[in-house]
N, C-alpha and C positions, 0 to 999 in steps of 0.2 A: 818566554819563548826564546829559544836559542837563535843567535844571529846566523848559525849555520843554515837555517831555513831561508834566510834572506840573501846569503852570500857573504861578501867581505864586510866585517864589522866596521872597517874604516870608511866604507862607502855604502851606508844604508840607503834603502830606496827612498825616493822623494815622495811625500804624500801630497795630495792635492790641497790647495789652500782651503782652510776652513774644515778640513776633515776631522780634526780633533782640537777643540779649543783648550786653552791652558787649564781652565778649571776642570774639565773632563780628564785631562792628562794627570792632574794632581790627584783626582779621585781614584783613577785607575792605579796609580803608583801606590797610593795608600792601601787599596785593596790587595795588591800584590804583596805588600809588606805584611798585611794582616794574615793572608793565606800562608806566607812563608813562616810566620811565627806559629800559626796553628799546626803546620806540618812539623815543625821542630818539637812542639809539645806532644804531638802524637808519636813522634820518634821516641821521646823519652818514656812515654807511657808504655809503648810496645816493648822497649828494651827491658823494662821492669817486669812486664807480664810474661813475655816469652823471649828470654835472652838468646835462645838458640836460633831464632830467625835472623836472616840476613837483610830483610826488608828495611829495618831502621837505618842500617849503614848505607844502603843504596839510596834511600830517600835523602839522608843528610848529605851524601856525596853529591847528589843532584843539586841540592840547594847551594852547596859550596861552589860547584862548577858554574852555576848561573849567577853567582854573586848575591845570593839572597839570604845569607846567614849573618848579616850584620846586626848589630844591636842598635835600637833607636836611641839608647842612652849614649852611644859613642859617636853618633852622627853629629856633624857640625851644622848649625842652622844656616839657611841661605842668607847671604848678605844683600 
């Protein structure tokens, strides 16, 4: 979700205590990463099948704008 829906990214809304536990947050983050990877795979498949369509470029642009095009191989583990 874009921060634009919430307002200023430097000042996100405060969530009530216990709204989302750390384990649930990690699961959601993993799901978002998996969906972003699947979107990128679909992008590549559609580019091969129908190169004249602009949808793959728009989808990949969205993933880039939302910071979801990273590679899990490039991420540094949490210390």
